[in-house]
C-alpha positions as semicolon CSV with decimal commas, in nm:
position;residue;x (nm);y (nm);z (nm)
1;M;18,922;13,540;12,454
2;S;18,551;13,683;12,393
3;E;18,255;13,464;12,522
4;P;17,941;13,460;12,308
5;T;17,640;13,716;12,446
6;A;17,332;13,590;12,538
7;Y;17,060;13,735;12,389
8;P;16,701;13,720;12,532
9;Q;16,446;13,497;12,380
10;Q;16,105;13,654;12,281
11;Q;15,854;13,442;12,438
12;T;15,484;13,463;12,341
13;T;15,186;13,386;12,542
14;P;14,979;13,104;12,383
15;V;14,637;13,220;12,315
16;C;14,325;13,060;12,182
17;P;14,275;13,130;11,818
18;R;13,923;13,176;11,857
19;H;13,937;13,358;12,198
20;P;14,238;13,590;12,130
21;E;14,170;13,733;12,460
22;R;14,226;13,371;12,660
23;V;14,543;13,250;12,782
24;S;14,581;12,825;12,691
25;Y;14,880;12,635;12,758
26;V;14,663;12,330;12,646
27;R;14,684;12,249;12,282
28;C;14,464;12,023;12,052
29;Q;14,615;11,673;11,981
30;R;14,528;11,715;11,594
31;C;14,684;12,054;11,478
32;G;14,869;12,138;11,807
33;R;14,715;12,492;11,852
34;P;14,630;12,645;12,191
35;V;14,245;12,584;12,293
36;C;14,074;12,710;12,545
37;P;13,821;12,532;12,776
38;E;13,500;12,643;12,548
39;C;13,653;12,508;12,235
40;Q;13,821;12,186;12,376
41;R;13,646;11,864;12,309
42;P;13,725;11,538;12,442
43;A;13,916;11,304;12,225
44;A;14,044;10,955;12,249
45;V;14,390;11,110;12,380
46;G;14,382;11,451;12,520
47;V;14,148;11,717;12,381
48;Q;14,065;11,845;12,028
49;C;13,999;12,155;11,900
50;V;13,646;12,238;11,780
51;D;13,758;12,318;11,459
52;C;13,952;11,997;11,410
53;V;13,644;11,800;11,539
54;R;13,413;11,963;11,263
55;E;13,679;11,896;10,975
56;Q;13,702;11,516;11,106
57;A;13,313;11,514;11,093
58;R;13,323;11,655;10,748
59;T;13,554;11,395;10,613
60;M;13,472;11,117;10,810
61;R;13,225;10,853;10,605
62;S;12,914;10,765;10,788
63;A;12,880;10,394;10,892
64;T;12,651;10,182;10,643
65;T;12,461;9,894;10,644
66;V;12,535;9,582;10,430
67;F;12,274;9,726;10,186
68;G;12,396;10,100;10,159
69;G;12,176;10,266;10,429
70;R;12,295;10,463;10,684
71;V;12,306;10,300;10,994
72;S;12,090;10,407;11,315
73;D;11,972;10,291;11,629
74;T;11,632;10,467;11,649
75;P;11,367;10,326;11,382
76;R;11,235;10,708;11,321
77;V;11,050;10,608;11,016
78;S;10,856;10,319;11,186
79;Y;10,798;10,572;11,498
80;G;10,688;10,830;11,209
81;I;10,424;10,549;11,052
82;I;10,298;10,423;11,358
83;A;10,239;10,812;11,486
84;L;10,075;10,895;11,128
85;C;9,833;10,591;11,135
86;V;9,752;10,666;11,478
87;L;9,639;11,018;11,418
88;V;9,438;10,929;11,103
89;Y;9,290;10,695;11,280
90;L;9,161;10,920;11,548
91;L;9,012;11,168;11,277
92;Q;8,872;10,904;11,125
93;T;8,690;10,876;11,498
94;A;8,615;11,258;11,484
95;R;8,527;11,256;11,145
96;P;8,374;10,964;11,010
97;G;8,338;11,066;10,668
98;L;8,707;11,113;10,663
99;T;8,738;10,722;10,594
100;R;8,498;10,756;10,279
101;D;8,770;11,018;10,145
102;I;9,032;10,842;10,170
103;A;8,966;10,453;10,139
104;F;9,092;10,347;9,825
105;V;8,792;10,248;9,597
106;P;8,898;10,110;9,223
107;V;8,639;10,285;9,088
108;L;8,720;10,626;9,222
109;G;9,134;10,586;9,175
110;Q;9,134;10,697;8,861
111;H;9,022;11,024;8,891
112;E;9,131;11,040;9,256
113;P;9,494;10,873;9,283
114;W;9,568;10,988;9,637
115;R;9,361;10,712;9,743
116;F;9,609;10,445;9,626
117;L;9,830;10,530;9,911
118;T;9,628;10,740;10,175
119;A;9,422;10,418;10,201
120;A;9,729;10,265;10,407
121;F;9,721;10,499;10,679
122;A;9,355;10,457;10,782
123;H;9,229;10,140;10,962
124;A;8,878;10,010;11,038
125;T;8,872;9,906;11,372
126;V;9,120;9,958;11,682
127;T;9,196;9,554;11,635
128;H;9,257;9,656;11,288
129;I;9,526;9,928;11,366
130;L;9,670;9,761;11,668
131;F;9,746;9,427;11,458
132;N;9,894;9,611;11,185
133;M;10,109;9,841;11,395
134;L;10,217;9,570;11,606
135;A;10,333;9,396;11,297
136;L;10,504;9,693;11,169
137;W;10,698;9,705;11,465
138;M;10,806;9,369;11,540
139;V;10,909;9,321;11,148
140;G;10,977;9,684;11,093
141;A;11,112;9,876;11,338
142;Q;11,276;9,565;11,529
143;Y;11,472;9,445;11,208
144;L;11,430;9,590;10,865
145;E;11,454;9,958;10,926
146;R;11,782;9,858;11,104
147;L;11,899;9,643;10,840
148;L;11,804;9,871;10,542
149;G;11,836;10,226;10,681
150;G;11,581;10,457;10,695
151;A;11,550;10,579;10,341
152;R;11,537;10,235;10,165
153;Y;11,293;10,095;10,429
154;A;11,066;10,384;10,369
155;A;11,098;10,315;9,981
156;V;10,960;9,967;10,059
157;Y;10,670;10,053;10,295
158;L;10,564;10,313;10,071
159;V;10,602;10,124;9,714
160;S;10,436;9,829;9,899
161;A;10,128;10,020;10,012
162;L;10,079;10,118;9,630
163;G;10,126;9,780;9,512
164;G;9,895;9,626;9,750
165;S;9,598;9,890;9,577
166;V;9,744;9,838;9,242
167;V;9,680;9,448;9,272
168;Y;9,349;9,538;9,447
169;L;9,254;9,741;9,117
170;L;9,400;9,459;8,865
171;M;9,209;9,174;9,041
172;A;8,879;9,355;9,026
173;S;8,613;9,403;8,778
174;P;8,334;9,654;8,740
175;P;7,968;9,516;8,767
176;T;7,782;9,401;8,473
177;A;7,475;9,508;8,563
178;D;7,301;9,751;8,795
179;F;7,602;9,790;9,014
180;A;7,608;9,454;9,189
181;T;7,669;9,428;9,537
182;G;7,966;9,271;9,665
183;S;8,186;9,388;9,368
184;A;8,555;9,475;9,448
185;W;8,523;9,759;9,223
186;L;8,278;9,935;9,428
187;T;8,400;9,839;9,771
188;P;8,652;10,041;9,984
189;T;8,950;9,924;10,153
190;V;9,152;10,073;10,430
191;G;9,474;9,913;10,616
192;A;9,857;9,924;10,642
193;S;9,822;9,544;10,597
194;G;9,952;9,561;10,192
195;A;10,271;9,757;10,326
196;V;10,329;9,506;10,603
197;F;10,285;9,260;10,399
198;G;10,553;9,426;10,158
199;L;10,761;9,418;10,470
200;F;10,704;9,055;10,496
201;G;10,807;9,005;10,148
202;A;11,122;9,209;10,150
203;L;11,244;9,011;10,476
204;L;11,196;8,684;10,289
205;V;11,413;8,801;10,009
206;L;11,663;8,985;10,213
207;N;11,730;8,701;10,431
208;R;11,765;8,435;10,186
209;H;12,059;8,711;10,017
210;L;12,224;8,699;10,348
211;G;12,173;8,327;10,418
212;R;11,975;8,378;10,724
213;S;11,680;8,178;10,806
214;S;11,314;8,313;10,774
215;A;11,091;7,969;10,874
216;G;10,878;8,150;11,134
217;M;10,782;8,444;10,865
218;Y;10,685;8,132;10,598
219;A;10,440;8,053;10,875
220;T;10,289;8,419;10,951
221;I;10,240;8,450;10,583
222;G;10,090;8,117;10,561
223;I;9,861;8,176;10,875
224;N;9,742;8,512;10,753
225;A;9,682;8,379;10,376
226;V;9,446;8,138;10,505
227;I;9,281;8,382;10,760
228;G;9,221;8,614;10,475
229;F;9,050;8,362;10,226
230;I;8,828;8,252;10,561
231;V;8,734;8,564;10,741
232;P;8,524;8,766;10,527
233;G;8,612;9,145;10,446
234;I;8,978;9,097;10,435
235;A;9,132;9,260;10,127
236;W;9,368;8,965;10,073
237;Q;9,394;9,075;9,720
238;A;9,604;9,437;9,871
239;H;9,791;9,154;10,096
240;L;9,915;8,995;9,773
241;G;10,011;9,300;9,592
242;G;10,197;9,443;9,926
243;L;10,396;9,110;9,917
244;L;10,489;9,068;9,557
245;T;10,610;9,447;9,550
246;G;10,822;9,456;9,892
247;A;10,954;9,121;9,731
248;A;11,046;9,346;9,390
249;V;11,180;9,628;9,573
250;A;11,428;9,395;9,842
251;A;11,534;9,182;9,498
252;V;11,653;9,543;9,382
253;V;11,826;9,648;9,691
254;A;12,009;9,297;9,707
255;W;12,088;9,301;9,370
256;T;12,271;9,645;9,389
257;T;12,444;9,571;9,692
258;P;12,780;9,525;9,570
259;P;12,955;9,863;9,550
260;A;12,989;9,854;9,164
261;R;12,592;9,820;9,140
262;R;12,520;10,045;9,446
263;R;12,433;10,338;9,175
264;L;12,162;10,118;9,020
265;Q;12,004;10,110;9,386
266;W;11,752;10,371;9,325
267;P;11,690;10,365;8,987
268;G;11,580;10,001;9,053
269;I;11,326;10,087;9,290
270;G;11,168;10,346;9,080
271;L;11,109;10,108;8,790
272;V;10,899;9,929;9,041
273;L;10,730;10,218;9,103
274;V;10,652;10,286;8,717
275;I;10,591;9,928;8,660
276;L;10,301;9,966;8,918
277;V;10,177;10,320;8,791
278;L;10,184;10,185;8,430
279;A;9,987;9,887;8,510
280;A;9,700;10,079;8,675
281;V;9,681;10,336;8,407
282;V;9,647;10,052;8,145
283;K;9,387;9,899;8,394
284;Y;9,159;10,194;8,389
285;A;9,211;10,227;8,018
286;L;9,099;9,892;7,985
287;T;8,790;9,934;8,189
288;P;8,486;10,035;8,067
289;S;8,395;10,393;8,288
290;V;8,129;10,313;8,558
291;V;7,906;10,635;8,654
292;L;7,803;10,628;8,986
293;V;7,434;10,745;9,039
294;G;7,315;10,926;9,350
């Protein structure tokens, strides 16, 4: 009677694929390969190798807000805007002539179009910048940026800033004789108020879309509107322009919230931008040229 012959089984020492010189008896929970301590990444159960973690990161969809923006707990765009406004104000203080160079003045906007946006980052006084940055922080950083995501929030802010300058231009008329003083056509304006009012308008539209109350914001807008007409030196036209523009951009975002219409979101925002640019072009085309002397 013959007995089966026992043959010795070949055993291989498990080594890390990324570091073949390292023996490892710990295996990745996802792919089952040996993984050395350097290549181990904590997982819900056990560990995963660095390759599986990278592959998972590539295939996993980022969390998005209800309006399609990327979820973020850090309002980086708001931080950036505040930092830029503070920097510009410090430069204005160090070089007073800077305000003249970047303020929006309708008579200069046709040939120096950068003023439509640069004016939104300049401020006249410490109180001016403090109030605007406080409003930006409360409405933008604490609410809208988290709701929209950084890119859409930046679009609302910048397009609203442009809208504030454009409406200021549309409501201004050149002086009729000898450069009459007080003409808005020759009066410079600075401040982030138009863009901030754009955030106000966006908040109203988006809250309505989400079924949330905006009672406090209506009161804030009403109070600021009254102040704009009572206190001299306030460009209420820019406030109105920013408010309407922010509401328009937010309306586009809200209408394109369903995934089926999401691809129309950025083209829609672009359309609002094009309308503003065309409005400014037509205004200048229909307005007699004003020549500044001296």
